[in-house]
C-alpha positions, -999 to +999 in steps of 0.1 A: +487+249+004+517+240-017+500+220-044+502+233-079+471+248-093+460+245-130+470+274-152+446+303-149+434+293-114+444+312-083+434+312-046+410+341-040+410+336-002+401+311+026+371+303+046+370+318+080+371+293+109+334+299+115+325+293+078+346+261+077+329+248+109+294+257+095+302+241+062+314+209+078+283+208+101+261+212+070+279+185+051+276+161+081+238+170+084+234+161+047+252+128+051+231+120+081+199+129+063+208+107+034+215+078+057+181+083+074+164+084+040+181+052+031+169+036+063+134+049+058+134+034+022+144+000+036+117+002+062+092+013+035+101-018+014+097-040+045+062-025+052+052-030+016+062-066+017+042-071+049+012-054+032+014-076+001+018-108+022-013-098+042-032-090+010-022-125-004-033-142+028-066-124+026-072-135-010-063-171+000-087-169+030-115-156+008-108-183-018-112-209+010-145-193+020-158-194-015-148-230-019-164-239+015-196-222+005-196-236-030-194-202-047-182-205-083-153-183-093-174-164-119-201-155-094-200-120-078-200-121-040-190-099-011-185-101+027-204-076+048-191-061+081-212-086+101-196-115+083-226-123+061-216-135+026-238-121-001-239-139-034-253-125-067-278-148-084-302-176-075-300-193-042-296-231-042-331-247-046-346-215-060-360-213-096-343-188-119-377-171-126-384-166-089-356-140-086-370-105-090-352-073-096-357-064-059-340-095-047-309-088-068-278-079-048-276-042-041-240-032-040-246+003-025-248+001+013-278+014+032-258+028+061-228+050+066-207+019+073-177+014+050-186-006+019-184-043+022-154-062+008-162-069-029-145-101-040-151-099-077 
């Protein structure tokens, strides 16, 4: 080591061969880990994109269902696990005063099944 050192700095000693090898191995491990983390971050972003695309397709599908069934955009509705579409409000051809409190849509499920998909 023949390079000039700044004033006030001196060589205190050298790493042993074992220390140098261990240090190099640790530095390589750190570079490898950073590379893997970068790869995982890219994969995470790809998975998030897939998730958001799926979510958007689901909203589009449900919007098509609402249109097909004639459900207005301001009317609460939900899809149950069996595919039944429940709509809050008066059924077509039913008078407003025929709807009782008992016939109103109950959002809480009666079973241990996961809650139905709530659109609004």
